[in-house]
C-alpha positions as CSV (number, residue, x, y, z in Angstrom):
1,M,0.0,0.0,0.0
2,K,1.3,3.4,-1.0
3,K,2.3,5.7,1.9
4,L,0.1,8.8,2.2
5,E,1.9,11.9,0.9
6,L,3.2,14.4,3.5
7,H,0.8,17.2,2.7
8,W,-2.2,14.9,3.2
9,R,-0.7,13.7,6.5
10,I,-0.2,17.3,7.7
11,L,-3.8,18.2,6.6
12,I,-5.2,15.3,8.5
13,G,-3.3,16.3,11.6
14,M,-4.7,19.8,11.3
15,V,-8.3,18.6,10.9
16,M,-7.9,16.2,13.8
17,G,-6.4,18.9,16.0
18,V,-9.4,21.2,15.4
19,L,-11.9,18.4,16.0
20,F,-10.1,17.3,19.2
21,A,-10.1,20.9,20.5
22,L,-13.8,21.3,19.7
23,L,-14.5,18.1,21.7
24,M,-12.3,19.3,24.6
25,V,-14.0,22.7,25.0
26,Q,-17.2,20.8,25.9
27,F,-15.7,19.7,29.2
28,E,-14.6,22.0,32.0
29,W,-11.3,20.2,32.3
30,G,-10.7,20.0,28.5
31,P,-8.9,23.4,27.9
32,K,-6.5,22.7,30.7
33,L,-5.7,19.3,29.4
34,V,-4.9,20.7,26.0
35,A,-2.8,23.5,27.5
36,D,-0.8,21.2,29.8
37,W,-0.5,18.0,27.8
38,I,-1.0,18.8,24.1
39,K,0.3,22.3,23.4
40,P,3.8,21.5,24.7
41,F,4.3,19.0,21.8
42,G,3.4,21.7,19.3
43,N,5.9,24.1,20.9
44,I,8.6,21.4,20.8
45,F,7.9,20.9,17.1
46,I,8.2,24.6,16.3
47,N,11.4,24.8,18.5
48,S,12.9,21.9,16.6
49,L,12.4,23.7,13.3
50,K,13.7,27.0,14.7
51,L,16.7,25.1,16.1
52,I,18.1,24.4,12.7
53,A,17.1,27.7,11.0
54,V,20.3,29.5,11.8
55,P,22.6,26.5,11.0
56,L,20.8,26.0,7.8
57,I,21.1,29.6,6.7
58,L,24.9,29.7,7.6
59,A,25.6,26.4,5.8
60,S,23.4,26.9,2.7
61,L,24.3,30.6,2.1
62,I,28.1,30.1,2.6
63,K,27.9,27.1,0.3
64,G,25.7,28.9,-2.2
65,V,27.8,32.1,-2.4
66,S,31.2,30.3,-2.5
67,D,29.9,28.0,-5.3
68,L,29.3,31.1,-7.5
69,K,33.1,31.5,-8.0
70,D,32.5,35.0,-9.3
71,I,31.4,38.1,-7.5
72,S,29.6,39.4,-10.6
73,K,27.3,36.4,-10.4
74,L,26.5,37.2,-6.8
75,S,25.6,40.8,-7.6
76,K,23.5,39.8,-10.6
77,M,21.5,37.3,-8.6
78,G,21.2,39.6,-5.6
79,G,20.0,42.5,-7.6
80,R,17.3,40.4,-9.3
81,T,16.2,38.8,-6.0
82,I,15.8,42.1,-4.2
83,G,14.2,43.8,-7.2
84,I,11.5,41.1,-7.6
85,Y,10.9,40.9,-3.9
86,I,10.1,44.7,-3.8
87,I,7.9,44.4,-6.9
88,T,5.8,41.6,-5.4
89,T,5.5,43.4,-2.1
90,V,4.2,46.6,-3.8
91,I,1.7,44.4,-5.7
92,A,0.5,42.8,-2.5
93,V,0.0,46.1,-0.7
94,S,-1.9,47.5,-3.7
95,I,-4.2,44.4,-3.8
96,G,-4.9,44.8,-0.1
97,L,-5.8,48.5,-0.5
98,M,-8.0,47.7,-3.5
99,V,-10.0,45.0,-1.7
100,V,-10.5,46.9,1.6
101,N,-11.6,50.0,-0.3
102,I,-14.2,48.0,-2.3
103,V,-15.6,46.0,0.6
104,K,-15.3,48.7,3.2
105,P,-15.3,46.3,6.2
106,G,-14.8,49.0,8.8
107,N,-18.2,50.6,8.0
108,S,-19.9,47.5,9.5
109,I,-18.3,48.0,13.0
110,T,-20.8,49.7,15.3
111,E,-19.6,52.1,18.0
112,D,-20.6,49.7,20.8
113,T,-18.5,46.9,19.2
114,R,-15.6,49.2,18.6
115,N,-15.6,50.3,22.3
116,E,-15.9,46.7,23.4
117,L,-12.9,45.6,21.3
118,V,-10.8,48.5,22.4
119,E,-11.5,47.8,26.1
120,N,-10.9,44.1,25.8
121,Y,-7.5,44.4,24.0
122,K,-6.2,47.7,25.3
123,G,-3.4,46.0,27.2
124,D,-2.2,44.1,24.2
125,A,-2.4,47.2,22.0
126,D,-0.4,49.3,24.6
127,S,2.3,46.5,24.7
128,I,2.7,46.5,20.9
129,K,2.7,50.3,20.7
130,S,5.6,50.5,23.3
131,K,7.7,48.1,21.2
132,A,7.0,50.1,18.0
133,D,7.9,53.4,19.8
134,K,11.3,52.0,20.5
135,Q,11.8,51.3,16.8
136,K,10.6,54.7,15.8
137,E,13.0,56.4,18.1
138,A,15.9,54.9,16.2
139,G,17.8,57.1,13.6
140,P,17.3,56.8,9.9
141,L,20.3,54.6,9.4
142,Q,19.6,52.3,12.3
143,A,18.5,49.5,10.1
144,L,21.7,49.6,8.2
145,E,23.7,49.8,11.4
146,D,21.8,46.8,12.8
147,L,22.6,44.8,9.7
148,V,26.3,44.3,10.7
149,P,26.7,42.2,13.9
150,S,29.4,43.0,16.4
151,N,29.4,39.3,17.5
152,I,28.2,36.5,15.1
153,F,27.7,34.1,17.9
154,K,25.4,36.5,19.7
155,A,23.6,37.2,16.5
156,A,23.2,33.5,15.8
157,S,21.7,33.0,19.3
158,D,18.5,34.8,18.3
159,N,16.3,34.0,15.3
160,G,15.2,37.6,15.3
161,N,18.7,38.6,14.1
162,M,18.4,36.6,10.9
163,L,19.5,39.5,8.7
164,Q,22.8,39.7,10.7
165,V,23.4,36.0,10.2
166,I,22.7,36.4,6.4
167,F,25.1,39.3,6.2
168,F,27.9,37.2,7.9
169,A,27.2,34.2,5.7
170,I,27.3,36.2,2.5
171,F,30.5,38.0,3.7
172,F,32.1,34.7,4.6
173,G,31.2,33.2,1.2
174,I,32.7,36.2,-0.6
175,G,35.9,35.6,1.4
176,L,36.0,32.0,0.2
177,I,35.6,33.1,-3.4
178,L,38.5,35.6,-3.1
179,I,41.1,33.2,-1.5
180,P,43.1,30.6,-3.6
181,E,41.0,27.5,-4.4
182,E,43.3,25.0,-2.7
183,Q,42.8,26.9,0.6
184,A,39.1,27.3,0.2
185,T,38.4,23.7,-0.7
186,P,38.6,22.2,2.8
187,V,36.4,24.9,4.2
188,K,33.8,24.4,1.4
189,K,33.9,20.6,1.9
190,F,33.1,21.2,5.6
191,F,30.1,23.4,4.8
192,D,28.9,20.9,2.1
193,G,28.9,18.1,4.7
194,F,27.4,20.4,7.3
195,N,24.6,21.3,4.9
196,E,23.8,17.7,4.2
197,V,23.5,16.9,7.9
198,I,21.1,19.8,8.4
199,L,19.0,18.6,5.4
200,K,18.8,15.1,7.0
201,L,17.7,16.6,10.3
202,I,14.9,18.3,8.4
203,D,13.7,14.9,7.1
204,I,13.7,13.5,10.6
205,I,11.8,16.5,12.1
206,M,9.2,16.3,9.3
207,L,8.3,12.8,10.4
208,A,6.7,14.5,13.4
209,A,4.9,17.2,11.3
210,P,1.4,15.7,11.4
211,Y,1.6,15.4,15.2
212,G,3.1,18.8,15.7
213,V,0.4,20.6,13.7
214,F,-2.3,18.5,15.5
215,A,-1.0,20.0,18.8
216,L,-0.7,23.5,17.4
217,L,-4.2,23.7,16.0
218,A,-5.8,22.1,19.1
219,A,-4.1,24.8,21.3
220,L,-5.2,27.6,18.9
221,V,-8.9,26.6,18.9
222,V,-9.0,26.1,22.7
223,E,-7.4,29.5,23.3
224,S,-9.5,31.5,20.7
225,P,-11.6,34.4,22.0
226,S,-15.4,34.3,21.9
227,M,-17.2,33.9,18.6
228,D,-19.1,37.1,19.1
229,L,-15.9,39.1,18.5
230,F,-15.2,37.0,15.4
231,K,-18.6,37.8,14.0
232,A,-17.9,41.5,14.4
233,L,-14.7,41.2,12.5
234,A,-15.9,38.7,9.8
235,W,-15.8,41.3,7.0
236,Y,-12.2,42.4,8.0
237,A,-11.0,38.8,8.0
238,F,-12.8,38.2,4.7
239,C,-10.9,41.1,3.1
240,V,-7.5,39.9,4.3
241,V,-8.2,36.3,3.2
242,L,-9.5,37.5,-0.2
243,G,-6.5,39.6,-0.7
244,L,-4.2,36.7,0.2
245,V,-6.0,34.4,-2.2
246,L,-5.7,36.9,-5.0
247,M,-1.9,37.3,-4.2
248,I,-1.4,33.5,-4.5
249,G,-3.2,33.8,-7.9
250,I,-0.7,36.4,-8.9
251,Y,2.2,34.1,-7.9
252,L,0.8,31.2,-10.0
253,L,0.5,33.6,-13.0
254,I,4.1,34.8,-12.5
255,V,5.3,31.2,-12.3
256,W,3.4,30.2,-15.4
257,I,4.5,33.3,-17.5
258,F,8.2,33.3,-16.5
259,T,9.0,29.6,-16.0
260,K,6.2,27.8,-18.0
261,K,5.4,25.6,-15.0
262,T,1.7,24.9,-14.4
263,P,-0.1,25.9,-11.2
264,S,-0.7,22.3,-10.3
265,F,3.0,21.6,-10.5
266,F,3.8,24.5,-8.3
267,L,1.1,23.8,-5.7
268,K,1.9,20.1,-5.5
269,G,5.5,20.8,-4.8
270,M,4.9,23.6,-2.2
271,S,1.8,22.2,-0.4
272,P,3.7,20.7,2.6
273,A,5.6,23.9,3.2
274,Q,2.4,25.9,2.8
275,L,0.5,23.8,5.4
276,L,3.5,24.0,7.8
277,A,3.6,27.8,7.3
278,F,-0.1,27.9,8.2
279,S,0.4,25.8,11.3
280,T,3.5,27.5,12.7
281,S,2.8,31.2,11.6
282,S,6.6,31.5,11.1
283,S,8.5,31.9,7.8
284,A,11.7,31.2,9.7
285,A,10.4,27.9,11.2
286,T,9.2,26.8,7.8
287,L,12.4,27.8,5.9
288,P,14.1,24.4,6.1
289,V,11.0,22.7,4.6
290,T,10.6,25.5,2.0
291,M,14.2,25.0,0.8
292,E,13.8,21.2,0.6
293,R,10.5,21.5,-1.4
294,V,11.8,24.2,-3.8
295,E,15.0,22.3,-4.6
296,E,13.7,18.7,-4.6
297,H,10.2,19.2,-6.0
298,L,10.3,22.5,-8.0
299,G,13.7,21.9,-9.7
300,V,15.5,25.1,-8.5
301,E,19.2,24.4,-8.2
302,E,20.8,24.6,-4.7
303,E,23.0,27.6,-5.8
304,V,19.8,29.7,-6.1
305,T,17.7,28.3,-3.2
306,S,20.5,28.7,-0.7
307,F,20.8,32.4,-1.6
308,V,17.2,33.5,-2.5
309,L,15.1,31.7,0.2
310,P,17.0,32.7,3.4
311,I,16.9,36.3,2.3
312,G,13.2,36.0,1.3
313,A,12.3,34.5,4.7
314,T,13.7,37.6,6.3
315,I,12.7,40.5,4.0
316,N,10.0,39.3,1.7
317,M,6.7,39.5,3.7
318,D,4.1,40.0,1.0
319,G,1.3,38.5,3.1
320,T,2.3,40.7,6.1
321,S,2.4,43.9,4.0
322,L,-1.0,43.1,2.4
323,Y,-2.5,42.5,5.9
324,Q,-1.0,45.8,7.1
325,A,-2.6,47.7,4.2
326,V,-6.0,46.1,4.9
327,A,-5.8,46.6,8.7
328,A,-4.7,50.2,8.4
329,V,-7.7,51.2,6.2
330,F,-10.1,49.0,8.2
331,I,-9.1,50.8,11.4
332,A,-9.5,54.1,9.7
333,Q,-13.0,53.2,8.5
334,A,-14.0,51.9,11.9
335,F,-13.1,55.4,13.4
336,G,-14.9,57.1,10.6
337,M,-11.8,58.5,8.8
338,D,-11.7,59.0,5.1
339,L,-8.1,58.3,3.9
340,S,-6.9,60.5,1.0
341,L,-5.1,59.0,-2.1
342,S,-1.8,60.4,-0.9
343,A,-2.3,58.8,2.6
344,Q,-3.0,55.4,0.9
345,L,0.1,55.8,-1.4
346,G,2.0,56.5,1.8
347,I,0.7,53.2,3.2
348,I,2.1,51.4,0.1
349,V,5.6,52.8,0.7
350,T,5.5,52.4,4.5
351,A,4.1,48.9,4.4
352,T,6.6,47.8,1.8
353,L,9.5,49.1,3.9
354,A,8.0,47.8,7.2
355,S,7.6,44.3,5.8
356,I,11.3,44.2,5.0
357,G,12.0,44.9,8.7
358,S,9.5,42.4,10.0
359,A,11.1,39.4,11.8
360,A,10.1,36.0,10.4
361,V,8.3,35.0,13.6
362,P,4.6,34.9,14.7
363,G,3.0,38.3,15.4
364,A,6.0,40.5,14.2
365,G,3.8,42.2,11.6
366,M,1.7,43.7,14.4
367,V,4.6,45.7,15.6
368,M,5.3,47.0,12.1
369,L,1.6,47.9,11.7
370,V,2.0,50.6,14.4
371,I,4.5,52.4,12.2
372,V,2.1,52.2,9.2
373,L,-0.8,53.6,11.3
374,A,1.4,56.4,12.6
375,Q,2.5,57.4,9.1
376,A,-1.2,57.6,7.9
377,G,-2.4,59.4,11.0
378,I,-4.6,56.6,12.1
379,P,-5.3,56.1,15.9
380,E,-2.9,53.5,17.2
381,A,-5.5,52.4,19.8
382,G,-7.3,50.9,16.8
383,L,-4.9,47.9,17.1
384,A,-7.3,46.6,19.7
385,L,-9.9,46.2,17.0
386,I,-8.0,43.4,15.2
387,F,-6.4,41.4,18.0
388,A,-9.3,38.9,18.2
389,V,-8.6,37.5,14.8
390,D,-5.0,38.3,14.3
391,R,-3.7,34.8,15.1
392,P,-5.6,32.9,12.4
393,L,-4.9,35.6,9.9
394,D,-1.2,35.5,10.8
395,M,-1.3,31.8,9.9
396,C,-2.9,32.7,6.5
397,R,-0.5,35.5,5.7
398,T,2.5,33.3,6.5
399,V,1.4,30.9,3.8
400,V,1.6,33.8,1.3
401,N,5.0,34.9,2.6
402,V,6.4,31.4,2.0
403,T,4.6,31.0,-1.4
404,G,6.1,34.3,-2.5
405,D,9.6,33.2,-1.5
406,A,9.3,30.0,-3.7
407,T,7.9,32.0,-6.6
408,V,10.8,34.5,-6.6
409,S,13.3,31.7,-6.3
410,M,11.8,30.0,-9.4
411,V,11.9,33.2,-11.4
412,V,15.4,34.1,-10.4
413,A,16.6,30.5,-11.2
414,K,15.0,30.7,-14.6
415,S,16.7,34.0,-15.3
416,V,20.1,32.7,-14.5
417,G,19.6,29.2,-16.1
418,K,19.4,27.3,-12.8
419,L,15.9,25.9,-13.1
420,G,15.9,22.3,-14.1
421,E,14.0,19.0,-13.5
422,P,12.8,18.2,-10.0
423,K,14.8,15.6,-8.2
424,V,11.6,14.0,-7.0
425,K,9.1,13.8,-9.9
426,H,5.4,13.8,-9.3
427,W,2.2,13.8,-11.2
428,D,1.2,17.0,-13.0
429,D,0.8,18.3,-16.5
430,N,4.5,18.1,-17.2
431,Y,5.5,15.0,-15.2
432,H,3.2,12.0,-15.8
433,K,4.6,9.9,-13.0
434,N,3.6,9.1,-9.4
435,E,5.7,10.5,-6.6
436,P,7.5,7.6,-5.0
437,S,6.4,6.6,-1.5
């Protein structure tokens, strides 16, 4: 009997987690049981993925950059990567603004509901605002200054410092290119072997993926706020999800136009990474699986995946920027504000830049949203309006972030002649074979 494919096993784990949680909330002792005995396994699963994120970036980026053997190739690939990431982010923000202006979800929020939400989530909003205020106090070149770590071991100890780790890895790889080959070879062999060990660890961790997502989804359902608040925010959630679905459609169109690969081919290859992104709400935690799927199942050569995807997991937050655009206008509508065209163009610029600065961890986009609200003159207390549904929407936008990274890696690979046949072939319009069990 053929073994069930990974994405189906993950999907079953998610559904079973939701059903189990719905059963547990019927009992007084159920939520505590989930919190004490189920949720920790979900946290262990996420931690195991985060555990190998920094080693994976170091090994894969150093290997990828040093394999280029030419600084001009690095600048060519880097320029295209950053350029395409910025373009897709602008498209995402524009889609978000278009959807929220057509549907106008904020107009459905009554004053009583608004006051209730602000009161219930005022503490959370104040906490987020204080974090954002610290970022706004920084100078104009603070982001550039923070890019260069003073201690690589300290930077590597925190997944929030992923850009510093990427900087060091690229810098180290350039150093390997510039020294004589006989001196660079032993170092490159070490990182080649190190990279293979990390990839094998990913395979081991993914054996537990269905159980990990079961625990994560069960905990999420049990800890969710009341359904009354969800109903009040249904139109807002609808706008965000609609925008995210449209953005995935844009990705499929980009893949089809520039690489001639069918949507079914792309979705089949990426579905396990997308489901994992949905479960973990973290691009960084999903990165190891994203890299494996893009290389093994989409045919992008390691030279490209090891460079494009770690950078994308850190600076390419299309789903996050789309959500920030929708949330900002929604909050403005809820407070009866009519945003001008110039204010909404400002949101496009600010959300694009803010998404680059968002850490690839759950909830980071909320901190960046404060900056977007401040730029547009929208009351920051309005953050409280969206807290009730932020967690499930965070899961959805992480799927788009990961899908965008994979899309750009395929386009960049095609442009530099590094897009070939998948190492693991599966059924689709181009490959009429079954994926091996």
